[in-house]
N, C-alpha and C positions, 0 to 999 in steps of 0.2 A: 752235242748239247753243251749250253752254258750257262751257270746260274744266273738268275734274274732276266733270261732272255728266251724270248718264244721260240720254241721247238714245234717242229711239223712235222707230221706224216702225211704222206700222199699215197693215193690209192687210184685203181681205175676198176670201174663196177657198171652194171647195168642203172641207166637212170630211173629214178623214181617214177611209179606211173602217174600219180596225182600229186602227192602232197610233197613239197622240195624241203620243207621245214623239218618235219618231226621224223626224220630218216633213222634206221633201224642201225646205229653206229657208234660203238662206245671204246672207250680205253681206260684201262686201270693201271695206273702209274705208281709203282711201289719202291720205295726205298725203305732205309732204316728208320728216318725222321718223319716219313709220312705217307700217306695212300690216298691217293684222287682219284676220281673218275669224273672223266671228259666226256662229254659228247662229241660226235663228228658232224660236219655238214658238208651239204652238196654244193658246189661254186659251178656247176653246168658242165655241157660235153665231156660226162659221164666220168667227172673229176670229182673225187672227195676227199677231205683233209679232215684231220685231227691235229689242235693246237693244244700246247700244254706249256704251263708257267713252272719251270723248276726253281724250286726256292733251296736247296739243298746240294752242295757239291758232293754229291755221293753216287753210288751205282742203282740206277733205277731197272725194276724188273717190268716190262710193259706187255700188257694182255689185250689184244683187239678182237672185240667180238662183235656179233651181226652180220650185215651184209658180207662182211669182210671178215676173216679172222687170221691173228697173226701174232705173234710172241718174239720178242727180242729185248736182249739186254743192252741198256745204252749207259755209258759213264759221264756225268755231268762234270766238266771242267769249272774250277772256281772262278769265280765274276772277275771281269778286267776291272782296273779301277775305277773306270766312268761309270759302272752300272752298280746302283746302289739298290736296285728291286723296287718294288711298289711303296707307295706313301701310305701311310695309317695313321689313324688318330690315337696318341697317346695322353693320357689326362687331357689337358686343354690346349694341345698343340700337335704338330706332326711331324712324323719321322719316317725314312726310309726304313725299308725291312733292313737293312743291315746297322741301323742305330744312328747313321747319320740324320742330322736335322733338316728338314724342310720346312722353309719360309715362303708360303705361296703370296707372289705380287703377280696379281690376275688382270687380265682385261677381257673384253668381250667382243666377238664380232659373230653374231647370230648365224648370219646367213655364209658363213666362211665356204662350205663346199658346195653351195649351190651358184657360183657364180663360174665365169668362164676361167679357161685355164692362165689364161695372161695375168687375170687380177689375182688369182689365187697364188699365182707364183709371186706376181709383186707383194701380197700381202705374208708371204712365207720370208720375203727377202726383208721386208720390214721388222717381222720376228726376230730375225736373226740379229739384228740390230738393237732392239727393244731391250727393256728391263724385266719384261715380262717372261715369267715360269710356269704360268698356268692360263688358259684361255677356255673361254665358255663358249659353244656353238650348238646347232640343233642338227640332230638327223633330219628332222623334216623340214622344208623349206617354209619360207616366213613370208607374209602378206601384211605390208604395212607401210606407214608413212615412209616416204624415201627407199622403199623396198618393194618393187610392183612386178620384178622381172621373173618371167618362170625360168625353174631349172633346166639342164638338158637332160635332165637323170630323175628318177623318183625310186623309190627303195623296192617298189613292188610292181609287178604287171597290173595292166589296168589303165582306168582312166578315172576322173574327177567323182568322187563319190562310190567309185565300183573298182577297187583294188582287191587283187587276188592276192591274199596276205601268204598264201601257201605255196606263190610262186613269185620269191626275190627276184629284183633286176640285179642279176649278177653285177653289171657292169658299173652300177650304183656302189656295190659294197666294196668293190676293187677300187673303186676312185676314194672311198671313205678310209678304207684301210691306208691307203697310199699315205694320204694327209696325216692318219694318226701317226702312222711310222714315222715320217719327216720329221712332225713334233716331237717325237721321242728322242729320234736322233739330235735335236735341239733342246733336249732335257726339259720340254715343255708338258706339263700334265694337260689331257685335254678332259674338260670338266662337260661330259655331252649330255645335252638337254634332249629328254626322251621325250618330250610332249609340249606341246603349248597351244595359244588358242587363237594365234595370228595365222588364220588358214582360210584359204579358200578351195583347197582341193580333196578335203575330207580326213584328213589324218586325224584333227580332233575330234571326228566323230566316229571312231573306229568301234565294230563292237566289241563286247568282253572276248568272245572266240579270235577275232582278229587282233585285240590285245597281246594275247597270250600267243599266238603265231608270230607276231613282230619281236615280242620280247625273248621268244623262243631261237629264234634265227639271230638277232642281234646278239644275244650271248654266248651262242655256240661260235660264233665267227669272232667274236671281238673279246671274250673274256681272259684269253692268256695274255693280253696286251699289258703291261704294268704301268701305263702311263694314263690309265681311265681312271673319270671320277663317272659314277652314275649321278645324275641330276635328272630326279623324275621330272621336274617341270619347270618351264620358265613360267612364274604366276599361275601355279597349279589352281588356286581359288576362282579364275575366270575361265577355265576349262568347263564344260559341260559333264561333269563326272561329279558325283556325291562323295561323300569322304569314304564311304564303304568301300568305293570302286577304288579310290587312291589308295586306301589301305591295302588292298588286293594286288594292286601294282607294285606296292612297295614290296610288299610279301615275296611277290613273283620275281622280282626284279634282285632281291637277295637270296631267294632261295635256287635259283639257278647259277648261283655265283659260288664257286668253291674256294675261292681265293679272297673273298669279303672285302671287294674294292671300295672305297669310299662312297658314300652313297647319304643325300639329302635331299632336300625338296625347298623350292622357294617361292615365295607368295607375292600377290600384289597387295593384299589387305589382312590376311587372316593367318599368321606365322603357322607353319606346321609343328606338330608336338614332336619338339627335338628329344625328349623322353624315351623316344620308342627305341627298342633293341636295336632293330637295322639300321637306325639313323646315327652314323659315325661321327657327323657333325653340325652345325649350326649354319644353315644358309639363308640370308636375308635381305629384302630388300627395303632401306630406311633413309630418310632423307634427315633426321635428325639422329646423329652419330655420338651425341656428347654422354651417352650412357650405355653403350652395348657391352659395357663388362658387365652389366645386372644379367642377361641371359648366359655369360659364362659361368658368372658364380650360381645362377640357378640348374643349369644343365650339368654343368662340368664337361663340358666338350669344347673342340675347338670353335671357334667362329669365323665365319666368313662373311663379311658385307660385301654382297657379290653385285649391288647396285646401290650406289649412294649419292647418283645423280650423275651427270655427264658434262665433261669440259667441252663447251662448244658454245655455237650461237644460233640454235634454230631457235623456233618461235616457242616450242612446248618445254613449259618451265621446267621441267626435269633434264632437258638438253641444252643449258645456256649455262653453267657456272664457269666462274673464271679458273685457269689454271691454280692462281694460289689457293682456291678454295679446293680443288680436287687436292693438291698436294697436303694442304690443309688437314683435309678429312684422312689421309692416310697416316698422317703423324698423330692424331686423337686416336685411332683406333688403335694403332700399334702401340700405343703409350697406355693402351687399356687390356693390353695383353690379346688383342685380336688380329685379325688379318682382313685385307682391301682389296679390290678388284677396281680397275681402272675402268673408264669409258670414255667415247669420245664422238662428239655429233657437230661438225663443222660443216655448215653447208656449200656446196660448190656446184659450179654449173652443170657437172656430170651426176649430180645427186648420188656419188659414192662416200659415202659416210662411214667411217670406220667400224662402227658399232653393230651397223647393219651389212655390211658388204667388204669393210677391210679397206685394202690399198695401200696408203701410206698415213703417218701420223702427221697431223698438222697443229698440234698444240703445244703448250709451254711445261706441260707437267711432267711427261716422260722422264726426260733427264735426271728431273728432281726425285722423282720416284726412284731412278737408279741409284741417286746418291743416296737415300734413307737403304734402298735394298743392300747397298755395300756395308753401310754401317752395322745395320742387323744382322748379317751375315758375319761380321767381325767379331759379335759378343761370343762367350762360351757359350751360351745357351740360350734358349727362347724367354722372352720377357713376358712376366706376368704380372697382373696389376696389384699394385703395394700400397696403394692409398687408403684412408680410412671409408670402411663400408659400414654407413651407416643404418641401422634397423631403428624404429620408433622409439624401443627402448634405450637407445644409446642416444637417440636425439633430446629426449625426456633428461636423461643424467646429464648431458651438456647444458643445459639449460638450469638445471639445479632446480626442479621443482618439487614441492610436496606432493604427495597423493591427491592430496584436494585442490592445490592451486593446478596441478596438471590437467585431472579431469575437466576443469572450469575454463581450461586456456582453449584460444583460439586454435593452436597447435593440433592439440588433442582432437577436437571435433574434426579439424582439416585431414589430419593423416590417418585417424582410424576408418576413414571411408573407405579407404583403399588397402590393397595387400599390405602389409607392414614391409616387406622386401623391396615393393616399389616407393616407399616413401621418399628416400635420399631422390630418386629421379623426378619426382614432383615435385621437390621443393628446391630442386637446383644446389642443396648444400653439397652433394657428392659431384658436382661435375668438374673434377679434376682429371689430370692426364699424368700417371706416373705410375711407373713398371722398372721392374727390376728384375736380375737373375741370381739367385743364391748370394746375396750380399756380394757380390761380384760386380756388379755394376747396377747403375740405377738413372733412367733416362726420364727427365719432367718435360712435359711440351708445356707452354704458356699460348700457343694457340692465336689468337687474335688480341689478346690482352698487350697492352703497351706501358707493363712496369718498369720501372728503375730499380725494381729490387726482385731476385729470387731466392727463395728461402728454400734448401735441403737440410732434412733431417736424417743424418747417416748414423750408420752403427758406431758407437763408441770404441768397439774392438779393433777398429781395422782404421787403414789411412786411405785416402782417395784423392785422385788429383779430379780435379773439374776443368772440363770443357764449355764453352759457350760455343752454339751452333746456330748457324743462321741458314732455314730450311730453304729460303728463295735463292740466296747468293751461294749457298751450298758451300759454306766456310767453317772451319773448326780451329778454335783459338783456345788454349789453356789460359786458364783466368784464375785459378785455386790450385796450390800444389800440398800435399801432405796434411790433410784436413781430415775433420770426423765433427761427428755431434752436430749441433746447429749450424749451419753455417748460411751466411747471407751473401749472396754473389750482386754487384753491381750488373744490371741489364740497360742496353741503351733505348729501352723505351719504345721501341717497335714491335711490327706484329712479326711471328713465325720465328719465335726466339726459342732454343730448345737447351736445358743442361745435361750435362753426361758426368756421372760421376764414376770411374772406373779404380777399382780396388790396386793399391800398389801394389808390387811383387814384394815379398819379403826377402831378404838378401841375407 
């Protein structure tokens, strides 16, 4: 047993009579620091497996009960350097279990595991050379524009609208696990989408009993993998389940998970309630990313913009932004203390679009996203928004209005119609992009502004060197040294400029 790596126990016994999901098999893993109970699962051919994720380099006592009984003691060795454990949310950012910061730079390939082996292998090869350390993909196949193929395998035995959810298709789950393991070896997190509406097979119309069967088997098999996140759905609000059903799905998914994997839910129009205790981070689809910091401030959880439109050239308006605009959105989100997910939709004769099936990357944004990732990972810690957060009262104070003047003003009539915390968003007063980490580094991004002056207000107590960054040309140039306080920097008057202030080391 190795810390942060999946540990397995294998047994042979008589196969279940009817229900292959709810098999009577469990194990208790106990050490000084934890006690965890996990359920075993049936894999076919009279074979059973129990999987465990060990978090501590200690000696575990293992007690197996149910249709198989066993007892043993196993020493867990300390993790190798390349294994950092599961990713968790810590305040408004992400960390591995060993305390190492994790900065998600995501991408989306919805139908990743539903393609032929040759295409999946090609996608995996592309991912090895790409800058992405998180990927969104579906358990169930997807039926949509540029994605019409039937998969070779389905999650359960049966046929369209007649799935026997008590009889998993073991070949499918073996196939899914193989790719999850492969992605883990590449240090890529799997944001596993459990449900979606783009369906012609009946998986979006499962009954509550079938949903429970599905989640039970899925988590018995996969919960020990450290590189999995639970995404309850892609665009949950267009699936034909009501809010109470979704809350039940959320509770079941969290309740079956002894390790507390990251969990969220993704919307088409109506954002999920991210204040719910089971929800570990914000997952959102949004076209205008100018003020995503407002949700970070509101929920005090990490934010993933999992869809901000796609670099591509298809006729659908969400799938034809430029490479520059994709990179621009990444920078805007990072400079507000959030994280972003890439997507690509370039039309080609084979209709193999990265966002739906994978294959190869054709766009101009990935290498610029790689440049940004390298920059972010060089910082001593994660960036948090440090610009001016303006409420209605702060706006009133800024305008220097008396009580009487304020109540008669246009601003008062306009702003008091909405929640005060959204006043800045609606007035665009606070659409700035500046973030920092503990007065060590500050990043200010000027997005599409063509200004010839950049202003930074740095702490007077420290001295800083300032670099000018061109996000498209991927260049860094030191333009000021040993400065503090109010600093004006000359800019070239073009889009995609950023300033990075780094605190000088004390001698």
